[in-house]
N, C-alpha and C positions, 0 to 999 in steps of 0.2 A: 760466828760462834753458834754452836748448837748445845742446848742443855738437855741432857737425857736423864730421866729418873729410872733407876734399876731397883729390883728387889732380888736379893740373893737368899736362897734357902739352904741352910746348913743342917746336916743330920749326922749325929754320932751316936754310937750305942749307949754312951754314958750320959747323954744330955737329951732333953726334949728337942724336937725340930725347931729351929730358930730362923725367922725371917728378918733380914736386915735391909732397910731401905737406904739408898744413897744416891747422890747426884754426881754426874760427871759433866764437865764443860769441855766440849770438843772444839778445837780450833780448826776451822775449815777454810780452804782456799779453793776457788773455782778457777780452773785453768782449761782453756779450750772447751768450755761448756761442761766439764766434768768436775764434780766436787771431790776433793781429797782431804782427808784428815791429816794434819801435820803435827798435831800435838794435842794434849789434853791436860786438864787440871782437875784433880779430885782431892778429897779430904784424906786424912790419915787413916787409911784402910786397916793398917796393922793395929792401931790403937782401938779402932771400932771392933775388930775381932777379939781383941783382949778384953774389952769392956763386956762383951757378950759371952766370954769364957770359951770361945772357939779355939783360940791358941794360947 
């Protein structure tokens, strides 16, 4: 598993620029020496966007 922290920047004409930090946990499997992501777990991104007035 790999945990990655991201920052998304949203810009709309009717709102100030908004930075939103979030984490995603990626499920990774190594096959023949190559790592491949086969799934991920993240929070409720839609709710986070609503909370910040993006959607």
